[in-house]
Biopython code that builds the backbone (N, CA, C, O; Angstrom):
import numpy as np
from Bio.PDB.StructureBuilder import StructureBuilder

atoms = [
    (1, "UNK", "N", (100.253, 121.356, 101.216)),
    (1, "UNK", "CA", (101.593, 121.882, 101.038)),
    (1, "UNK", "C", (101.743, 123.157, 101.873)),
    (1, "UNK", "O", (100.811, 123.955, 101.975)),
    (2, "UNK", "N", (102.891, 123.334, 102.450)),
    (2, "UNK", "CA", (103.175, 124.538, 103.231)),
    (2, "UNK", "C", (104.487, 125.128, 102.748)),
    (2, "UNK", "O", (105.122, 124.577, 101.848)),
    (3, "UNK", "N", (104.898, 126.237, 103.334)),
    (3, "UNK", "CA", (106.177, 126.816, 102.924)),
    (3, "UNK", "C", (107.353, 125.965, 103.408)),
    (3, "UNK", "O", (108.498, 126.224, 103.038)),
    (4, "UNK", "N", (107.076, 124.955, 104.231)),
    (4, "UNK", "CA", (108.139, 124.102, 104.762)),
    (4, "UNK", "C", (108.426, 122.876, 103.909)),
    (4, "UNK", "O", (109.408, 122.176, 104.155)),
    (5, "UNK", "N", (107.591, 122.601, 102.911)),
    (5, "UNK", "CA", (107.757, 121.366, 102.149)),
    (5, "UNK", "C", (107.352, 121.579, 100.697)),
    (5, "UNK", "O", (106.431, 122.337, 100.391)),
    (6, "UNK", "N", (108.079, 120.879, 99.797)),
    (6, "UNK", "CA", (107.736, 120.856, 98.381)),
    (6, "UNK", "C", (107.839, 119.413, 97.900)),
    (6, "UNK", "O", (108.519, 118.590, 98.513)),
    (7, "UNK", "N", (107.160, 119.119, 96.803)),
    (7, "UNK", "CA", (107.126, 117.754, 96.276)),
    (7, "UNK", "C", (107.574, 117.754, 94.822)),
    (7, "UNK", "O", (107.307, 118.695, 94.075)),
    (8, "UNK", "N", (108.257, 116.688, 94.434)),
    (8, "UNK", "CA", (108.752, 116.586, 93.064)),
    (8, "UNK", "C", (108.769, 115.133, 92.625)),
    (8, "UNK", "O", (108.782, 114.211, 93.441)),
    (9, "UNK", "N", (108.770, 114.958, 91.301)),
    (9, "UNK", "CA", (109.037, 113.649, 90.736)),
    (9, "UNK", "C", (110.534, 113.378, 90.821)),
    (9, "UNK", "O", (111.286, 114.175, 91.382)),
    (10, "UNK", "N", (110.951, 112.270, 90.271)),
    (10, "UNK", "CA", (112.358, 111.844, 90.337)),
    (10, "UNK", "C", (113.312, 112.983, 89.990)),
    (10, "UNK", "O", (113.167, 113.645, 88.962)),
    (11, "UNK", "N", (114.277, 113.193, 90.860)),
    (11, "UNK", "CA", (115.364, 114.126, 90.565)),
    (11, "UNK", "C", (116.658, 113.333, 90.456)),
    (11, "UNK", "O", (116.737, 112.182, 90.885)),
    (12, "UNK", "N", (117.651, 113.958, 89.884)),
    (12, "UNK", "CA", (118.971, 113.349, 89.780)),
    (12, "UNK", "C", (120.007, 114.304, 90.326)),
    (12, "UNK", "O", (119.684, 115.440, 90.673)),
    (13, "UNK", "N", (121.245, 113.861, 90.407)),
    (13, "UNK", "CA", (122.315, 114.729, 90.914)),
    (13, "UNK", "C", (122.393, 116.054, 90.158)),
    (13, "UNK", "O", (122.750, 117.080, 90.736)),
    (14, "UNK", "N", (122.059, 116.032, 88.871)),
    (14, "UNK", "CA", (122.141, 117.247, 88.058)),
    (14, "UNK", "C", (121.086, 118.286, 88.423)),
    (14, "UNK", "O", (121.183, 119.433, 87.988)),
    (15, "UNK", "N", (120.082, 117.910, 89.213)),
    (15, "UNK", "CA", (119.022, 118.841, 89.609)),
    (15, "UNK", "C", (119.297, 119.527, 90.951)),
    (15, "UNK", "O", (118.572, 120.445, 91.333)),
    (16, "UNK", "N", (120.328, 119.093, 91.660)),
    (16, "UNK", "CA", (120.565, 119.602, 93.019)),
    (16, "UNK", "C", (120.809, 121.108, 93.037)),
    (16, "UNK", "O", (120.371, 121.781, 93.970)),
    (17, "UNK", "N", (121.490, 121.652, 92.043)),
    (17, "UNK", "CA", (121.723, 123.100, 92.042)),
    (17, "UNK", "C", (120.394, 123.859, 91.972)),
    (17, "UNK", "O", (120.266, 124.921, 92.581)),
    (18, "UNK", "N", (119.416, 123.340, 91.250)),
    (18, "UNK", "CA", (118.099, 123.960, 91.187)),
    (18, "UNK", "C", (117.379, 123.859, 92.530)),
    (18, "UNK", "O", (116.671, 124.781, 92.933)),
    (19, "UNK", "N", (117.564, 122.744, 93.212)),
    (19, "UNK", "CA", (116.957, 122.554, 94.540)),
    (19, "UNK", "C", (117.495, 123.623, 95.497)),
    (19, "UNK", "O", (116.738, 124.227, 96.258)),
    (20, "UNK", "N", (118.802, 123.845, 95.448)),
    (20, "UNK", "CA", (119.433, 124.862, 96.295)),
    (20, "UNK", "C", (118.931, 126.254, 95.908)),
    (20, "UNK", "O", (118.603, 127.063, 96.775)),
    (21, "UNK", "N", (118.873, 126.530, 94.602)),
    (21, "UNK", "CA", (118.407, 127.841, 94.127)),
    (21, "UNK", "C", (116.993, 128.156, 94.585)),
    (21, "UNK", "O", (116.658, 129.317, 94.817)),
    (22, "UNK", "N", (116.163, 127.128, 94.717)),
    (22, "UNK", "CA", (114.775, 127.335, 95.157)),
    (22, "UNK", "C", (114.673, 127.498, 96.670)),
    (22, "UNK", "O", (113.587, 127.732, 97.200)),
    (23, "UNK", "N", (115.818, 127.373, 97.373)),
    (23, "UNK", "CA", (115.846, 127.649, 98.801)),
    (23, "UNK", "C", (115.653, 126.461, 99.717)),
    (23, "UNK", "O", (115.545, 126.642, 100.930)),
    (24, "UNK", "N", (115.605, 125.244, 99.177)),
    (24, "UNK", "CA", (115.446, 124.072, 100.034)),
    (24, "UNK", "C", (116.716, 123.830, 100.839)),
    (24, "UNK", "O", (117.825, 124.076, 100.364)),
    (25, "UNK", "N", (116.540, 123.345, 102.060)),
    (25, "UNK", "CA", (117.667, 123.048, 102.947)),
    (25, "UNK", "C", (117.890, 121.546, 103.115)),
    (25, "UNK", "O", (118.966, 121.111, 103.525)),
    (26, "UNK", "N", (116.847, 120.749, 102.790)),
    (26, "UNK", "CA", (116.912, 119.300, 102.976)),
    (26, "UNK", "C", (116.171, 118.595, 101.847)),
    (26, "UNK", "O", (115.299, 119.171, 101.196)),
    (27, "UNK", "N", (116.543, 117.318, 101.628)),
    (27, "UNK", "CA", (115.895, 116.477, 100.628)),
    (27, "UNK", "C", (115.549, 115.145, 101.283)),
    (27, "UNK", "O", (116.369, 114.551, 101.983)),
    (28, "UNK", "N", (114.307, 114.678, 101.043)),
    (28, "UNK", "CA", (113.906, 113.325, 101.446)),
    (28, "UNK", "C", (113.568, 112.554, 100.176)),
    (28, "UNK", "O", (112.702, 112.963, 99.403)),
    (29, "UNK", "N", (114.254, 111.444, 99.970)),
    (29, "UNK", "CA", (114.039, 110.562, 98.824)),
    (29, "UNK", "C", (113.163, 109.400, 99.265)),
    (29, "UNK", "O", (113.576, 108.584, 100.089)),
    (30, "UNK", "N", (111.944, 109.323, 98.714)),
    (30, "UNK", "CA", (111.014, 108.243, 99.051)),
    (30, "UNK", "C", (110.947, 107.151, 97.986)),
    (30, "UNK", "O", (110.126, 106.241, 98.092)),
    (31, "UNK", "N", (111.787, 107.227, 96.973)),
    (31, "UNK", "CA", (111.739, 106.234, 95.894)),
    (31, "UNK", "C", (112.796, 105.153, 96.098)),
    (31, "UNK", "O", (113.984, 105.458, 96.205)),
    (32, "UNK", "N", (112.365, 103.879, 96.154)),
    (32, "UNK", "CA", (113.355, 102.802, 96.275)),
    (32, "UNK", "C", (114.312, 102.791, 95.089)),
    (32, "UNK", "O", (113.900, 103.016, 93.951)),
    (33, "UNK", "N", (115.587, 102.529, 95.357)),
    (33, "UNK", "CA", (116.576, 102.403, 94.284)),
    (33, "UNK", "C", (116.125, 101.330, 93.289)),
    (33, "UNK", "O", (115.577, 100.296, 93.669)),
    (34, "UNK", "N", (116.368, 101.602, 92.025)),
    (34, "UNK", "CA", (116.117, 100.696, 90.896)),
    (34, "UNK", "C", (114.633, 100.427, 90.637)),
    (34, "UNK", "O", (114.306, 99.561, 89.826)),
    (35, "UNK", "N", (113.730, 101.147, 91.307)),
    (35, "UNK", "CA", (112.303, 100.993, 91.043)),
    (35, "UNK", "C", (112.009, 101.293, 89.570)),
    (35, "UNK", "O", (111.153, 100.654, 88.959)),
    (36, "UNK", "N", (112.723, 102.263, 89.013)),
    (36, "UNK", "CA", (112.527, 102.642, 87.613)),
    (36, "UNK", "C", (113.523, 101.990, 86.674)),
    (36, "UNK", "O", (113.608, 102.360, 85.503)),
    (37, "UNK", "N", (114.270, 101.030, 87.172)),
    (37, "UNK", "CA", (115.258, 100.355, 86.339)),
    (37, "UNK", "C", (116.644, 100.961, 86.502)),
    (37, "UNK", "O", (116.857, 101.853, 87.323)),
    (38, "UNK", "N", (117.573, 100.466, 85.712)),
    (38, "UNK", "CA", (118.984, 100.839, 85.836)),
    (38, "UNK", "C", (119.251, 102.302, 85.496)),
    (38, "UNK", "O", (120.260, 102.855, 85.933)),
    (39, "UNK", "N", (118.364, 102.945, 84.720)),
    (39, "UNK", "CA", (118.592, 104.345, 84.353)),
    (39, "UNK", "C", (118.244, 105.313, 85.488)),
    (39, "UNK", "O", (118.616, 106.485, 85.431)),
    (40, "UNK", "N", (117.542, 104.842, 86.507)),
    (40, "UNK", "CA", (117.194, 105.698, 87.647)),
    (40, "UNK", "C", (118.446, 105.997, 88.477)),
    (40, "UNK", "O", (119.178, 105.071, 88.826)),
    (41, "UNK", "N", (118.710, 107.272, 88.802)),
    (41, "UNK", "CA", (119.864, 107.564, 89.651)),
    (41, "UNK", "C", (119.684, 106.927, 91.037)),
    (41, "UNK", "O", (118.569, 106.867, 91.556)),
    (42, "UNK", "N", (120.771, 106.462, 91.621)),
    (42, "UNK", "CA", (120.676, 105.836, 92.940)),
    (42, "UNK", "C", (120.641, 106.893, 94.034)),
    (42, "UNK", "O", (121.038, 108.040, 93.832)),
    (43, "UNK", "N", (120.166, 106.481, 95.172)),
    (43, "UNK", "CA", (120.131, 107.385, 96.321)),
    (43, "UNK", "C", (121.534, 107.868, 96.664)),
    (43, "UNK", "O", (121.717, 109.038, 97.001)),
    (44, "UNK", "N", (122.518, 106.995, 96.584)),
    (44, "UNK", "CA", (123.896, 107.369, 96.917)),
    (44, "UNK", "C", (124.386, 108.487, 95.994)),
    (44, "UNK", "O", (125.043, 109.421, 96.456)),
    (45, "UNK", "N", (124.077, 108.406, 94.711)),
    (45, "UNK", "CA", (124.490, 109.445, 93.759)),
    (45, "UNK", "C", (123.837, 110.789, 94.096)),
    (45, "UNK", "O", (124.494, 111.830, 94.077)),
    (46, "UNK", "N", (122.542, 110.753, 94.404)),
    (46, "UNK", "CA", (121.817, 111.988, 94.716)),
    (46, "UNK", "C", (122.288, 112.543, 96.059)),
    (46, "UNK", "O", (122.477, 113.749, 96.212)),
    (47, "UNK", "N", (122.472, 111.650, 97.024)),
    (47, "UNK", "CA", (122.936, 112.089, 98.343)),
    (47, "UNK", "C", (124.290, 112.780, 98.258)),
    (47, "UNK", "O", (124.502, 113.812, 98.895)),
    (48, "UNK", "N", (125.206, 112.219, 97.477)),
    (48, "UNK", "CA", (126.541, 112.808, 97.331)),
    (48, "UNK", "C", (126.435, 114.243, 96.788)),
    (48, "UNK", "O", (127.084, 115.154, 97.302)),
    (49, "UNK", "N", (125.625, 114.432, 95.762)),
    (49, "UNK", "CA", (125.446, 115.766, 95.181)),
    (49, "UNK", "C", (124.780, 116.714, 96.186)),
    (49, "UNK", "O", (125.170, 117.875, 96.311)),
    (50, "UNK", "N", (123.771, 116.202, 96.900)),
    (50, "UNK", "CA", (123.049, 117.034, 97.875)),
    (50, "UNK", "C", (123.979, 117.481, 99.005)),
    (50, "UNK", "O", (124.002, 118.658, 99.366)),
    (51, "UNK", "N", (124.733, 116.551, 99.551)),
    (51, "UNK", "CA", (125.620, 116.894, 100.672)),
    (51, "UNK", "C", (126.749, 117.827, 100.217)),
    (51, "UNK", "O", (127.155, 118.718, 100.963)),
    (52, "UNK", "N", (127.256, 117.625, 98.995)),
    (52, "UNK", "CA", (128.277, 118.515, 98.449)),
    (52, "UNK", "C", (127.740, 119.938, 98.335)),
    (52, "UNK", "O", (128.484, 120.904, 98.505)),
    (53, "UNK", "N", (126.441, 120.062, 98.046)),
    (53, "UNK", "CA", (125.802, 121.371, 97.907)),
    (53, "UNK", "C", (125.354, 121.951, 99.260)),
    (53, "UNK", "O", (124.791, 123.044, 99.316)),
    (54, "UNK", "N", (125.612, 121.207, 100.349)),
    (54, "UNK", "CA", (125.271, 121.713, 101.677)),
    (54, "UNK", "C", (123.874, 121.373, 102.148)),
    (54, "UNK", "O", (123.397, 121.947, 103.127)),
    (55, "UNK", "N", (123.202, 120.441, 101.462)),
    (55, "UNK", "CA", (121.860, 120.036, 101.863)),
    (55, "UNK", "C", (121.903, 118.834, 102.794)),
    (55, "UNK", "O", (122.789, 117.987, 102.682)),
    (56, "UNK", "N", (120.950, 118.761, 103.708)),
    (56, "UNK", "CA", (120.731, 117.536, 104.470)),
    (56, "UNK", "C", (119.980, 116.573, 103.546)),
    (56, "UNK", "O", (119.241, 117.005, 102.662)),
    (57, "UNK", "N", (120.173, 115.263, 103.755)),
    (57, "UNK", "CA", (119.577, 114.276, 102.856)),
    (57, "UNK", "C", (119.158, 113.055, 103.656)),
    (57, "UNK", "O", (119.906, 112.567, 104.503)),
    (58, "UNK", "N", (117.942, 112.562, 103.377)),
    (58, "UNK", "CA", (117.449, 111.339, 104.001)),
    (58, "UNK", "C", (116.902, 110.432, 102.906)),
    (58, "UNK", "O", (116.151, 110.869, 102.035)),
    (59, "UNK", "N", (117.292, 109.164, 102.967)),
    (59, "UNK", "CA", (116.754, 108.149, 102.060)),
    (59, "UNK", "C", (115.750, 107.334, 102.848)),
    (59, "UNK", "O", (116.126, 106.570, 103.737)),
    (60, "UNK", "N", (114.467, 107.492, 102.527)),
    (60, "UNK", "CA", (113.406, 106.728, 103.169)),
    (60, "UNK", "C", (112.536, 106.111, 102.075)),
    (60, "UNK", "O", (111.471, 106.635, 101.752)),
    (61, "UNK", "N", (113.005, 104.977, 101.500)),
    (61, "UNK", "CA", (112.243, 104.369, 100.408)),
    (61, "UNK", "C", (110.907, 103.816, 100.894)),
    (61, "UNK", "O", (110.830, 103.177, 101.943)),
    (62, "UNK", "N", (109.865, 104.070, 100.119)),
    (62, "UNK", "CA", (108.521, 103.586, 100.425)),
    (62, "UNK", "C", (107.971, 102.976, 99.141)),
    (62, "UNK", "O", (108.049, 103.585, 98.074)),
    (63, "UNK", "N", (107.414, 101.769, 99.248)),
    (63, "UNK", "CA", (106.861, 101.094, 98.075)),
    (63, "UNK", "C", (105.528, 101.740, 97.711)),
    (63, "UNK", "O", (104.660, 101.922, 98.565)),
    (64, "UNK", "N", (105.379, 102.079, 96.454)),
    (64, "UNK", "CA", (104.162, 102.733, 95.973)),
    (64, "UNK", "C", (102.925, 101.913, 96.317)),
    (64, "UNK", "O", (102.883, 100.705, 96.083)),
    (65, "UNK", "N", (101.918, 102.585, 96.877)),
    (65, "UNK", "CA", (100.671, 101.916, 97.234)),
    (65, "UNK", "C", (100.747, 101.088, 98.501)),
    (65, "UNK", "O", (99.779, 100.410, 98.846)),
    (66, "UNK", "N", (101.874, 101.123, 99.209)),
    (66, "UNK", "CA", (102.041, 100.290, 100.400)),
    (66, "UNK", "C", (102.580, 101.095, 101.586)),
    (66, "UNK", "O", (103.401, 100.589, 102.351)),
    (67, "UNK", "N", (102.130, 102.329, 101.745)),
    (67, "UNK", "CA", (102.583, 103.155, 102.861)),
    (67, "UNK", "C", (101.994, 102.602, 104.155)),
    (67, "UNK", "O", (100.790, 102.369, 104.257)),
    (68, "UNK", "N", (102.863, 102.396, 105.138)),
    (68, "UNK", "CA", (102.433, 101.863, 106.433)),
    (68, "UNK", "C", (102.498, 102.960, 107.497)),
    (68, "UNK", "O", (103.065, 104.029, 107.271)),
    (69, "UNK", "N", (101.915, 102.678, 108.647)),
    (69, "UNK", "CA", (101.995, 103.629, 109.758)),
    (69, "UNK", "C", (103.450, 103.822, 110.189)),
    (69, "UNK", "O", (103.841, 104.921, 110.581)),
    (70, "UNK", "N", (104.243, 102.768, 110.119)),
    (70, "UNK", "CA", (105.670, 102.866, 110.445)),
    (70, "UNK", "C", (106.353, 103.850, 109.496)),
    (70, "UNK", "O", (107.174, 104.661, 109.925)),
    (71, "UNK", "N", (106.012, 103.778, 108.199)),
    (71, "UNK", "CA", (106.568, 104.717, 107.218)),
    (71, "UNK", "C", (106.197, 106.156, 107.577)),
    (71, "UNK", "O", (107.043, 107.050, 107.536)),
    (72, "UNK", "N", (104.938, 106.372, 107.926)),
    (72, "UNK", "CA", (104.457, 107.720, 108.246)),
    (72, "UNK", "C", (105.159, 108.264, 109.484)),
    (72, "UNK", "O", (105.577, 109.422, 109.509)),
    (73, "UNK", "N", (105.285, 107.435, 110.499)),
    (73, "UNK", "CA", (105.947, 107.884, 111.736)),
    (73, "UNK", "C", (107.435, 108.157, 111.501)),
    (73, "UNK", "O", (107.976, 109.123, 112.040)),
    (74, "UNK", "N", (108.099, 107.319, 110.706)),
    (74, "UNK", "CA", (109.514, 107.550, 110.387)),
    (74, "UNK", "C", (109.663, 108.846, 109.605)),
    (74, "UNK", "O", (110.570, 109.634, 109.873)),
    (75, "UNK", "N", (108.774, 109.070, 108.636)),
    (75, "UNK", "CA", (108.813, 110.317, 107.875)),
    (75, "UNK", "C", (108.624, 111.513, 108.802)),
    (75, "UNK", "O", (109.365, 112.491, 108.705)),
    (76, "UNK", "N", (107.644, 111.448, 109.696)),
    (76, "UNK", "CA", (107.379, 112.568, 110.604)),
    (76, "UNK", "C", (108.613, 112.894, 111.438)),
    (76, "UNK", "O", (108.919, 114.065, 111.663)),
    (77, "UNK", "N", (109.316, 111.874, 111.894)),
    (77, "UNK", "CA", (110.549, 112.113, 112.666)),
    (77, "UNK", "C", (111.576, 112.850, 111.817)),
    (77, "UNK", "O", (112.199, 113.804, 112.285)),
    (78, "UNK", "N", (111.756, 112.413, 110.570)),
    (78, "UNK", "CA", (112.694, 113.096, 109.670)),
    (78, "UNK", "C", (112.250, 114.543, 109.448)),
    (78, "UNK", "O", (113.050, 115.472, 109.567)),
    (79, "UNK", "N", (110.977, 114.721, 109.127)),
    (79, "UNK", "CA", (110.448, 116.048, 108.834)),
    (79, "UNK", "C", (110.666, 116.999, 110.012)),
    (79, "UNK", "O", (111.061, 118.149, 109.824)),
    (80, "UNK", "N", (110.410, 116.518, 111.203)),
    (80, "UNK", "CA", (110.519, 117.367, 112.387)),
    (80, "UNK", "C", (111.966, 117.719, 112.726)),
    (80, "UNK", "O", (112.220, 118.752, 113.345)),
    (81, "UNK", "N", (112.921, 116.869, 112.325)),
    (81, "UNK", "CA", (114.329, 117.079, 112.674)),
    (81, "UNK", "C", (115.125, 117.818, 111.599)),
    (81, "UNK", "O", (116.111, 118.482, 111.920)),
    (82, "UNK", "N", (114.725, 117.721, 110.343)),
    (82, "UNK", "CA", (115.508, 118.304, 109.246)),
    (82, "UNK", "C", (115.307, 119.815, 109.141)),
    (82, "UNK", "O", (114.245, 120.335, 109.483)),
    (83, "UNK", "N", (116.349, 120.519, 108.660)),
    (83, "UNK", "CA", (116.183, 121.951, 108.370)),
    (83, "UNK", "C", (115.130, 122.140, 107.268)),
    (83, "UNK", "O", (115.065, 121.363, 106.315)),
    (84, "UNK", "N", (114.325, 123.165, 107.415)),
    (84, "UNK", "CA", (113.264, 123.465, 106.451)),
    (84, "UNK", "C", (113.709, 124.609, 105.547)),
    (84, "UNK", "O", (114.586, 125.386, 105.924)),
    (85, "UNK", "N", (113.129, 124.721, 104.380)),
    (85, "UNK", "CA", (112.154, 123.839, 103.753)),
    (85, "UNK", "C", (112.783, 122.550, 103.221)),
    (85, "UNK", "O", (113.983, 122.471, 102.957)),
    (86, "UNK", "N", (111.920, 121.550, 103.079)),
    (86, "UNK", "CA", (112.331, 120.211, 102.658)),
    (86, "UNK", "C", (111.713, 119.906, 101.295)),
    (86, "UNK", "O", (110.522, 120.133, 101.085)),
    (87, "UNK", "N", (112.525, 119.391, 100.370)),
    (87, "UNK", "CA", (112.013, 118.864, 99.112)),
    (87, "UNK", "C", (111.902, 117.357, 99.258)),
    (87, "UNK", "O", (112.887, 116.678, 99.549)),
    (88, "UNK", "N", (110.696, 116.837, 99.053)),
    (88, "UNK", "CA", (110.462, 115.389, 99.072)),
    (88, "UNK", "C", (110.242, 114.945, 97.629)),
    (88, "UNK", "O", (109.592, 115.647, 96.854)),
    (89, "UNK", "N", (110.786, 113.774, 97.266)),
    (89, "UNK", "CA", (110.531, 113.281, 95.912)),
    (89, "UNK", "C", (110.396, 111.775, 95.874)),
    (89, "UNK", "O", (110.890, 111.054, 96.741)),
    (90, "UNK", "N", (109.705, 111.324, 94.830)),
    (90, "UNK", "CA", (109.571, 109.906, 94.493)),
    (90, "UNK", "C", (109.426, 109.858, 92.970)),
    (90, "UNK", "O", (109.964, 110.734, 92.292)),
    (91, "UNK", "N", (108.738, 108.896, 92.418)),
    (91, "UNK", "CA", (108.627, 108.824, 90.956)),
    (91, "UNK", "C", (107.855, 110.019, 90.406)),
    (91, "UNK", "O", (108.292, 110.658, 89.449)),
    (92, "UNK", "N", (106.691, 110.323, 91.018)),
    (92, "UNK", "CA", (105.848, 111.423, 90.531)),
    (92, "UNK", "C", (105.634, 112.532, 91.558)),
    (92, "UNK", "O", (105.165, 113.617, 91.215)),
    (93, "UNK", "N", (105.977, 112.258, 92.821)),
    (93, "UNK", "CA", (105.709, 113.204, 93.907)),
    (93, "UNK", "C", (104.487, 112.824, 94.723)),
    (93, "UNK", "O", (104.307, 113.321, 95.835)),
    (94, "UNK", "N", (103.640, 111.945, 94.184)),
    (94, "UNK", "CA", (102.404, 111.569, 94.891)),
    (94, "UNK", "C", (102.657, 110.807, 96.186)),
    (94, "UNK", "O", (102.020, 111.085, 97.203)),
    (95, "UNK", "N", (103.572, 109.860, 96.159)),
    (95, "UNK", "CA", (103.882, 109.061, 97.346)),
    (95, "UNK", "C", (104.387, 109.961, 98.468)),
    (95, "UNK", "O", (103.986, 109.817, 99.623)),
    (96, "UNK", "N", (105.279, 110.897, 98.111)),
    (96, "UNK", "CA", (105.813, 111.835, 99.099)),
    (96, "UNK", "C", (104.702, 112.708, 99.661)),
    (96, "UNK", "O", (104.639, 112.935, 100.870)),
    (97, "UNK", "N", (103.828, 113.196, 98.795)),
    (97, "UNK", "CA", (102.702, 114.013, 99.238)),
    (97, "UNK", "C", (101.784, 113.208, 100.157)),
    (97, "UNK", "O", (101.309, 113.726, 101.167)),
    (98, "UNK", "N", (101.533, 111.946, 99.813)),
    (98, "UNK", "CA", (100.695, 111.092, 100.661)),
    (98, "UNK", "C", (101.306, 110.909, 102.046)),
    (98, "UNK", "O", (100.598, 110.969, 103.052)),
    (99, "UNK", "N", (102.617, 110.687, 102.100)),
    (99, "UNK", "CA", (103.289, 110.557, 103.404)),
    (99, "UNK", "C", (103.085, 111.810, 104.247)),
    (99, "UNK", "O", (102.760, 111.730, 105.432)),
    (100, "UNK", "N", (103.278, 112.958, 103.625)),
    (100, "UNK", "CA", (103.129, 114.235, 104.312)),
    (100, "UNK", "C", (101.694, 114.419, 104.800)),
    (100, "UNK", "O", (101.470, 114.788, 105.953)),
    (101, "UNK", "N", (100.730, 114.164, 103.929)),
    (101, "UNK", "CA", (99.321, 114.360, 104.298)),
    (101, "UNK", "C", (98.907, 113.407, 105.424)),
    (101, "UNK", "O", (98.192, 113.808, 106.343)),
    (102, "UNK", "N", (99.350, 112.158, 105.356)),
    (102, "UNK", "CA", (99.023, 111.202, 106.415)),
    (102, "UNK", "C", (99.640, 111.623, 107.751)),
    (102, "UNK", "O", (98.987, 111.539, 108.791)),
    (103, "UNK", "N", (100.886, 112.070, 107.722)),
    (103, "UNK", "CA", (101.544, 112.516, 108.960)),
    (103, "UNK", "C", (100.814, 113.728, 109.528)),
    (103, "UNK", "O", (100.672, 113.858, 110.744)),
    (104, "UNK", "N", (100.350, 114.615, 108.648)),
    (104, "UNK", "CA", (99.602, 115.791, 109.082)),
    (104, "UNK", "C", (98.271, 115.378, 109.717)),
    (104, "UNK", "O", (97.898, 115.884, 110.775)),
    (105, "UNK", "N", (97.561, 114.458, 109.064)),
    (105, "UNK", "CA", (96.284, 113.965, 109.590)),
    (105, "UNK", "C", (96.444, 113.294, 110.958)),
    (105, "UNK", "O", (95.555, 113.364, 111.806)),
    (106, "UNK", "N", (97.595, 112.643, 111.153)),
    (106, "UNK", "CA", (97.859, 111.960, 112.437)),
    (106, "UNK", "C", (98.441, 112.934, 113.473)),
    (106, "UNK", "O", (98.767, 112.534, 114.590)),
    (107, "UNK", "N", (98.569, 114.205, 113.096)),
    (107, "UNK", "CA", (99.077, 115.252, 113.981)),
    (107, "UNK", "C", (100.492, 114.942, 114.487)),
    (107, "UNK", "O", (100.800, 115.103, 115.668)),
    (108, "UNK", "N", (101.340, 114.492, 113.554)),
    (108, "UNK", "CA", (102.717, 114.110, 113.900)),
    (108, "UNK", "C", (103.741, 115.171, 113.550)),
    (108, "UNK", "O", (104.907, 115.055, 113.927)),
    (109, "UNK", "N", (103.317, 116.220, 112.821)),
    (109, "UNK", "CA", (104.269, 117.221, 112.327)),
    (109, "UNK", "C", (104.306, 118.456, 113.233)),
    (109, "UNK", "O", (103.279, 118.906, 113.743)),
    (110, "UNK", "N", (105.498, 118.981, 113.415)),
    (110, "UNK", "CA", (105.682, 120.149, 114.268)),
    (110, "UNK", "C", (105.350, 121.471, 113.583)),
    (110, "UNK", "O", (105.296, 122.508, 114.245)),
    (111, "UNK", "N", (105.123, 121.452, 112.248)),
    (111, "UNK", "CA", (104.941, 122.729, 111.534)),
    (111, "UNK", "C", (103.584, 123.327, 111.659)),
    (111, "UNK", "O", (103.326, 124.393, 111.100)),
]
sb = StructureBuilder()
sb.init_structure("model")
sb.init_model(0)
sb.init_chain("A")
sb.init_seg("    ")
for serial, (resi, resn, name, xyz) in enumerate(atoms, 1):
    if name == "N":
        sb.init_residue(resn, " ", resi, " ")
    sb.init_atom(name, np.array(xyz, "f"), 0.0, 1.0, " ", f" {name:<3s}", serial, name[0])
structure = sb.get_structure()
C-alpha cells in the first residue's frame, strides 16, 4: 500500500462522502455486479454517487480467484491514468489488493 492507493470491502453510494472526506480522488470497483446477490449496490448506483461528488470512477469487475494478466494490465492502465489517491474495492478488499500487488510486481505502475 502507498499513499496513492487504499483498499476497502464493498462500499455503497452512502459511503461516497466518507471516501471524499478521506481525500480520495478516484474509485476503482473490482466487484462484479450481483456477485453478492440483489442486496449488493450496482456499479451504476455507486458511479452516480461518486461522479456527483466529483470523483473519477472505473468499473473493472474481476472474478475472485481468477485474476488474469489482462486484468492486471487493464488495472495498471487505469491506475496510471486516474487522479490519485485511488480507493479500490471489492467484496473484502483482497482482490483489489492482489491486482495492485501483481501490477507492482510486473513493474506496470507509474507510482
